[in-house]
C-alpha positions as CSV (number, residue, x, y, z in Angstrom):
1,M,-86.4,-18.8,13.0
2,C,-89.3,-17.8,10.8
3,L,-92.2,-18.1,13.3
4,I,-92.1,-17.4,17.0
5,T,-94.8,-17.1,19.6
6,F,-94.1,-16.4,23.2
7,A,-95.8,-15.5,26.5
8,Y,-93.9,-13.0,28.6
9,K,-94.9,-12.7,32.3
10,V,-98.4,-14.1,31.5
11,H,-98.3,-17.5,33.2
12,P,-98.1,-17.4,37.0
13,E,-95.3,-20.1,37.1
14,Y,-93.4,-19.3,33.9
15,P,-92.1,-15.8,33.2
16,L,-91.3,-16.9,29.7
17,I,-92.7,-19.6,27.4
18,M,-91.5,-19.6,23.8
19,V,-92.1,-21.8,20.8
20,A,-90.3,-21.2,17.5
21,N,-90.0,-22.8,14.0
22,R,-86.9,-22.4,12.0
23,D,-87.6,-22.5,8.2
24,E,-84.6,-23.0,5.9
25,F,-83.4,-24.7,2.7
26,H,-82.9,-28.3,3.4
27,H,-79.5,-28.4,1.7
28,R,-78.1,-25.8,4.1
29,Q,-76.4,-27.9,6.7
30,A,-76.8,-27.3,10.4
31,H,-75.8,-28.9,13.7
32,P,-78.8,-29.7,16.0
33,A,-78.9,-28.0,19.4
34,H,-75.9,-28.9,21.7
35,W,-73.7,-27.4,24.3
36,W,-71.0,-25.6,22.2
37,P,-67.5,-27.0,22.8
38,D,-65.9,-23.7,22.1
39,A,-68.4,-21.8,24.3
40,P,-69.4,-24.3,27.0
41,S,-72.0,-22.0,28.6
42,V,-74.0,-21.9,25.3
43,V,-76.7,-24.3,24.1
44,A,-77.9,-23.8,20.5
45,G,-78.0,-25.2,17.0
46,K,-75.3,-24.0,14.6
47,D,-75.5,-23.1,11.0
48,L,-72.6,-24.8,9.3
49,S,-72.6,-22.5,6.4
50,E,-72.0,-19.2,8.2
51,G,-71.3,-20.3,11.7
52,G,-74.2,-18.4,13.3
53,S,-77.4,-19.6,14.9
54,W,-81.1,-18.8,15.0
55,M,-81.9,-19.3,18.7
56,A,-79.5,-19.8,21.6
57,A,-79.6,-19.9,25.4
58,D,-76.9,-20.0,28.0
59,H,-76.0,-21.0,31.6
60,Y,-77.2,-17.6,32.8
61,G,-80.8,-18.1,31.6
62,R,-80.4,-15.7,28.7
63,L,-82.1,-16.4,25.4
64,I,-81.8,-14.8,22.0
65,A,-83.9,-15.6,18.9
66,L,-84.0,-14.2,15.4
67,T,-86.2,-14.1,12.3
68,N,-85.5,-12.7,8.9
69,I,-87.6,-9.9,7.4
70,R,-89.0,-10.6,4.0
71,I,-88.3,-7.7,1.6
72,G,-89.0,-9.4,-1.7
73,R,-88.9,-6.3,-4.0
74,A,-86.2,-4.5,-2.1
75,A,-82.5,-4.9,-2.7
76,Q,-80.4,-6.7,-0.1
77,P,-77.6,-4.6,1.5
78,E,-74.4,-5.0,-0.5
79,N,-72.0,-7.4,1.2
80,A,-74.4,-7.9,4.1
81,L,-73.4,-10.2,6.9
82,S,-75.3,-13.3,8.0
83,R,-78.0,-12.5,10.6
84,G,-77.2,-15.6,12.5
85,K,-73.9,-14.1,13.5
86,I,-75.7,-11.7,15.8
87,V,-77.2,-14.6,17.8
88,A,-73.8,-16.2,18.2
89,D,-72.1,-12.9,18.9
90,Y,-74.4,-11.9,21.8
91,I,-74.6,-15.3,23.5
92,V,-70.9,-15.9,23.8
93,Q,-70.3,-12.5,25.3
94,Q,-71.2,-11.1,28.7
95,T,-72.4,-7.7,27.7
96,P,-75.9,-6.6,29.1
97,A,-78.6,-6.8,26.5
98,S,-79.5,-3.1,26.6
99,Q,-75.9,-2.1,26.0
100,Y,-75.4,-4.7,23.3
101,L,-78.6,-3.6,21.5
102,S,-77.6,0.1,21.7
103,H,-74.4,-0.7,19.9
104,L,-76.1,-3.1,17.4
105,S,-78.7,-0.4,16.5
106,D,-76.0,1.7,14.9
107,R,-74.8,-1.3,12.8
108,C,-78.1,-2.9,11.7
109,H,-77.3,-1.9,8.1
110,I,-74.4,-4.3,7.8
111,F,-76.7,-7.3,8.2
112,R,-79.5,-8.7,6.1
113,P,-82.8,-7.5,7.6
114,F,-83.8,-9.1,10.8
115,N,-86.0,-9.2,13.9
116,L,-84.3,-10.0,17.2
117,L,-85.6,-11.0,20.6
118,I,-83.4,-11.1,23.7
119,Y,-84.5,-12.3,27.1
120,E,-82.2,-11.4,30.0
121,N,-82.7,-11.2,33.7
122,Q,-86.5,-11.7,33.2
123,K,-86.6,-8.7,30.8
124,M,-87.6,-9.1,27.1
125,F,-86.2,-6.8,24.4
126,Y,-87.3,-6.5,20.8
127,C,-85.2,-5.1,18.0
128,S,-86.0,-4.6,14.3
129,S,-83.2,-3.8,11.9
130,L,-85.6,-1.7,9.7
131,N,-86.4,0.5,12.7
132,Q,-82.8,0.6,13.9
133,G,-83.8,0.7,17.5
134,F,-85.0,-1.5,20.4
135,N,-87.5,-1.5,23.2
136,A,-88.3,-3.5,26.3
137,L,-91.7,-5.3,26.0
138,P,-94.5,-5.2,28.5
139,P,-96.1,-8.5,29.6
140,G,-98.2,-10.2,27.0
141,I,-98.5,-12.9,24.3
142,Y,-96.7,-12.0,21.2
143,G,-96.0,-13.4,17.7
144,L,-93.1,-12.7,15.3
145,S,-92.6,-13.9,11.8
146,N,-91.0,-12.2,8.8
147,A,-92.4,-8.7,9.3
148,F,-92.6,-6.6,12.5
149,L,-93.6,-7.9,15.9
150,D,-97.3,-8.9,16.0
151,T,-97.9,-8.1,12.3
152,P,-101.3,-9.9,11.9
153,W,-100.5,-12.6,9.4
154,P,-102.9,-15.5,9.6
155,K,-100.3,-18.1,10.8
156,L,-99.0,-15.7,13.5
157,Q,-102.5,-14.9,14.8
158,A,-103.3,-18.7,15.0
159,A,-100.0,-19.4,16.7
160,K,-100.7,-16.8,19.4
161,S,-104.2,-18.2,19.9
162,H,-102.8,-21.8,20.2
163,L,-100.3,-20.7,22.8
164,Q,-102.9,-18.8,24.8
165,R,-105.1,-21.9,24.8
166,A,-102.2,-24.0,26.2
167,I,-101.7,-21.5,28.9
168,V,-105.4,-21.3,29.8
169,E,-105.6,-25.1,29.9
170,D,-102.3,-25.2,31.8
171,Q,-100.8,-27.5,29.2
172,I,-97.2,-26.3,29.5
173,N,-95.3,-29.3,28.3
174,P,-93.0,-29.8,25.3
175,D,-95.4,-31.9,23.2
176,T,-98.4,-29.5,23.6
177,L,-96.2,-26.5,22.9
178,T,-94.6,-28.0,19.8
179,E,-98.2,-28.6,18.5
180,T,-98.9,-24.9,18.6
181,L,-96.7,-24.5,15.5
182,S,-97.5,-27.8,13.8
183,D,-100.3,-26.7,11.4
184,R,-99.2,-27.6,7.8
185,T,-102.2,-26.2,6.0
186,P,-101.5,-23.1,3.8
187,Y,-104.0,-20.3,4.0
188,A,-106.3,-19.1,1.2
189,Y,-104.7,-16.8,-1.3
190,E,-107.0,-13.9,-0.4
191,L,-105.7,-14.0,3.2
192,L,-102.0,-13.8,2.3
193,P,-99.8,-10.8,2.9
194,D,-97.9,-9.2,-0.1
195,T,-94.2,-9.3,0.8
196,G,-93.0,-8.9,-2.7
197,I,-92.5,-12.6,-3.6
198,P,-94.5,-14.7,-6.1
199,Q,-97.9,-15.5,-4.8
200,Q,-97.4,-19.3,-5.1
201,H,-94.3,-18.9,-2.8
202,E,-96.4,-16.7,-0.4
203,H,-98.9,-19.5,-0.3
204,L,-96.3,-22.2,0.5
205,L,-94.8,-20.0,3.3
206,S,-98.2,-19.2,4.8
207,S,-98.5,-22.3,7.0
208,A,-97.0,-22.4,10.4
209,F,-95.1,-25.6,9.6
210,I,-93.8,-25.6,6.0
211,T,-93.1,-28.7,4.0
212,S,-91.6,-28.9,0.5
213,P,-88.7,-30.9,-1.1
214,S,-86.4,-27.9,-1.1
215,Y,-87.4,-25.6,1.7
216,G,-89.4,-26.0,4.9
217,T,-89.5,-26.2,8.7
218,R,-86.2,-27.7,9.9
219,C,-86.7,-27.6,13.6
220,T,-89.2,-26.6,16.4
221,S,-87.8,-25.2,19.6
222,V,-89.6,-25.0,22.9
223,F,-88.1,-22.9,25.8
224,W,-89.4,-21.9,29.1
225,Q,-88.1,-20.5,32.4
226,D,-89.9,-20.9,35.7
227,Q,-90.2,-18.6,38.7
228,K,-87.0,-20.1,40.2
229,N,-85.2,-19.4,37.0
230,K,-84.8,-23.0,36.0
231,C,-84.7,-23.4,32.2
232,Y,-86.0,-26.1,29.9
233,F,-85.2,-26.3,26.2
234,R,-86.2,-28.9,23.6
235,E,-85.4,-28.9,20.0
236,S,-87.3,-31.2,17.5
237,N,-85.6,-31.6,14.1
238,W,-87.6,-32.5,11.0
239,F,-86.9,-34.3,7.7
240,A,-88.0,-32.6,4.5
241,S,-91.1,-34.8,4.6
242,G,-92.1,-33.3,7.9
243,A,-91.3,-36.5,9.8
244,L,-89.4,-36.3,13.1
245,A,-85.7,-36.8,12.7
246,S,-84.3,-36.2,16.2
247,Q,-85.0,-34.4,19.5
248,Q,-82.6,-32.9,22.0
249,E,-83.6,-31.9,25.6
250,F,-81.8,-29.7,28.1
251,S,-82.6,-28.3,31.5
252,W,-80.5,-26.4,33.9
253,N,-80.5,-24.0,36.9
254,P,-78.9,-20.7,35.7
255,K,-76.0,-19.0,37.3
256,P,-76.8,-15.6,38.8
257,F,-76.7,-12.9,36.1
258,K,-74.7,-10.6,38.4
259,Q,-71.7,-12.9,37.7
260,L,-71.5,-11.6,34.1
261,S,-68.7,-9.2,33.4
262,S,-66.9,-8.2,30.3
263,P,-63.6,-6.3,30.0
264,N,-64.7,-5.1,26.6
265,A,-68.2,-4.1,27.6
266,Q,-67.5,-0.4,27.5
267,S,-65.3,-0.3,24.5
268,S,-66.7,-2.8,21.9
269,P,-69.8,-4.8,22.9
270,L,-70.2,-6.1,19.3
271,I,-67.2,-8.2,18.3
272,L,-68.2,-9.0,14.7
């Protein structure tokens, strides 16, 4: 994902409301969100290039989502692993998030730079590979793009504002929430961050919803959980033109989190 906004314990009926856009090259093939045959408790899209994912949920009501961190002038770690493997690795295991993140913090350097959000048992955790640590978040409305959490990029601030308006107006439905990240207008050059890439690329990437022949917003995901823990997930997939290609919807009543147990939890939470 490249733009995420979420409300954590803000709405009286929904402990979590999240909307996320995944931006990627159009030639990079991916399978739309589905229940994974090899991990039947998991619902997520899958990157067919590296086998990972960008956002995933499971039967227990857990959710994990990831964005890359843009470091245009900095060298990428040598032989770095795909960030999407972290999403797949966590969601197919039964290791508690705090334990998983503690282990991951010591291995952030083996991946390309990333931000990570994990929602588990109505707790939200944030991890940045550049800080090599994690923390539990207090209630609030947040935004995450290709820098640190709540870095005030124009599209991120607008996304948070749109989500807040939907909450105030009590418009918690998939169409309205998808609209919060639908603005395709780039921002003026003087408002853009400097992340080390050419300015014309910075301009292209400045809109919430990106359209270009080679790179753009591939899908928009909406997820929420209500006070009874019931989960709803909808993914909208987009053509390069920005037209709707397909939609997948899922809803389920999670199994109790206390059922999770992992024989490897103490020895090796990270199986990559």
